C-alpha positions in Angstrom: -85.6 -160.8 48.1 -87.0 -160.3 51.5 -84.2 -162.5 53.0 -81.6 -160.4 51.2 -83.0 -157.1 52.5 -83.0 -158.6 56.1 -79.4 -159.7 55.7 -78.3 -156.3 54.3 -80.2 -154.5 57.2 -78.5 -156.8 59.7 -75.0 -156.2 58.3 -75.7 -152.4 58.3 -76.8 -152.5 61.9 -73.7 -154.6 62.8 -71.4 -152.0 61.3 -73.4 -149.2 62.9 -73.0 -150.8 66.3 -69.3 -151.4 65.7 -68.7 -147.8 64.7 -70.6 -146.6 67.8 -68.5 -148.9 70.0 -65.3 -147.5 68.4 -66.4 -143.9 68.9 -67.1 -144.7 72.6 -63.7 -146.3 73.0 -62.0 -143.3 71.4 -63.9 -141.0 73.8 -62.6 -143.0 76.7 -59.1 -143.0 75.3 -59.3 -139.2 74.7 -60.3 -138.7 78.3 -57.4 -140.8 79.4 -55.0 -138.9 77.2 -56.2 -135.6 78.6 -55.8 -136.8 82.2 -52.5 -138.6 81.6 -50.7 -135.8 79.9 -51.7 -133.3 82.4 -51.0 -130.8 79.7 -54.0 -128.5 80.2 -53.3 -128.1 83.9 -49.6 -127.7 83.4 -49.9 -125.2 80.5 -52.8 -123.2 81.9 -50.7 -120.9 84.0 -48.5 -120.1 81.0 -51.5 -119.4 78.8 -52.9 -117.1 81.4 -49.5 -115.3 81.7 -49.3 -114.9 78.0 -53.0 -113.7 77.8 -52.2 -111.1 80.4 -50.0 -109.3 77.9 -52.9 -109.1 75.3 -55.6 -106.5 75.0 -58.7 -107.5 76.9 -60.6 -107.8 73.6 -58.3 -110.6 72.4 -57.8 -112.7 75.5 -60.7 -115.0 75.1 -60.0 -115.6 71.4 -56.4 -116.3 72.2 -57.4 -118.9 74.9 -59.9 -120.4 72.6 -57.4 -120.9 69.8 -54.9 -122.4 72.2 -57.5 -124.8 73.5 -58.3 -125.8 69.9 -54.6 -126.6 69.4 -54.5 -128.6 72.6 -57.6 -130.6 71.5 -55.9 -131.3 68.2 -52.8 -132.6 69.9 -55.0 -134.8 72.2 -56.7 -136.3 69.1 -53.3 -137.0 67.5 -52.1 -138.7 70.7 -55.2 -140.9 70.7 -54.3 -142.0 67.1 -50.7 -142.6 68.3 -51.9 -144.9 71.1 -54.3 -146.7 68.7 -51.5 -147.2 66.1 -49.0 -148.5 68.7 -50.8 -150.3 71.5 -53.2 -153.2 71.0 -56.8 -152.2 71.8 -57.1 -154.9 74.6 -54.1 -153.3 76.3 -55.5 -149.8 76.0 -58.8 -151.0 77.5 -56.9 -152.6 80.4 -54.9 -149.4 80.9 -58.1 -147.3 80.9 -59.6 -149.7 83.4 -56.6 -149.4 85.7 -56.7 -145.6 85.6 -60.3 -145.8 86.9 -59.1 -147.6 90.1 -57.9 -145.8 93.2 -54.3 -146.6 92.4 -54.7 -145.4 88.8 -56.3 -142.2 90.0 -53.4 -141.7 92.4 -50.9 -142.1 89.5 -52.9 -139.7 87.3 -53.1 -137.1 90.0 -49.3 -137.2 90.4 -48.6 -137.1 86.7 -48.3 -133.3 86.3 -45.7 -133.2 89.0 -43.8 -136.2 87.7 -43.8 -134.8 84.2 -42.6 -131.4 85.4 -39.7 -133.1 87.3 -39.0 -135.3 84.3 -38.6 -132.2 82.1 -36.3 -130.6 84.6 -34.2 -133.7 85.0 -34.0 -134.2 81.2 -32.9 -130.5 80.6 -30.2 -130.9 83.2 -29.1 -134.2 81.6 -28.9 -132.5 78.2 -26.6 -129.8 79.6 -24.4 -132.6 81.0 -24.4 -134.3 77.6 -23.4 -131.1 76.0 -20.5 -130.7 78.4 -19.3 -134.3 77.8 -19.6 -133.8 74.0 -17.5 -130.6 74.2 -14.9 -132.4 76.4 -14.4 -135.1 73.8 -14.7 -132.9 70.7 -11.8 -130.7 72.1 -9.5 -133.7 72.3 
C-alpha cells in the first residue's frame, strides 16, 4: 500500500511539473506573439484617436476593453502556433528571437507589416482591375 501511494504521488508530481513546464512555454510563446505581431504598437495610435472622440469618463473603459480583445487574439494566435508548428521548432524560434539578430527582426516587424499591408492593398486593386478587364471580354 505504501509503495502504491508513493507511485501515485510520483505520477502526480510528474504531471504537475509537466503542466508547469507547458504553462511556462505558453507564456514565452505569448510574449513572442505579442512582439512578433507588433499589433499593440501599431494599433495604439488608432485606439488613442478613437478614444479622443469619446467622453473622458469612457476613455479608459474603452481602452481596457480593446486591450482585452487584443489579449484574446494573442491567446488564439498562441494556440494556432501550437496546433501548426512542432514544439521543438517553436522553442528554436523563441530562442532565435532572443538573439541580437532576432531582436533586430522583431524591432523591424511593425514597419515590415505596415508596408506589407500597403503592398497587399495595392495588389488587390490591381487584381480587381485585371478581373474587370477579363470579365468585360
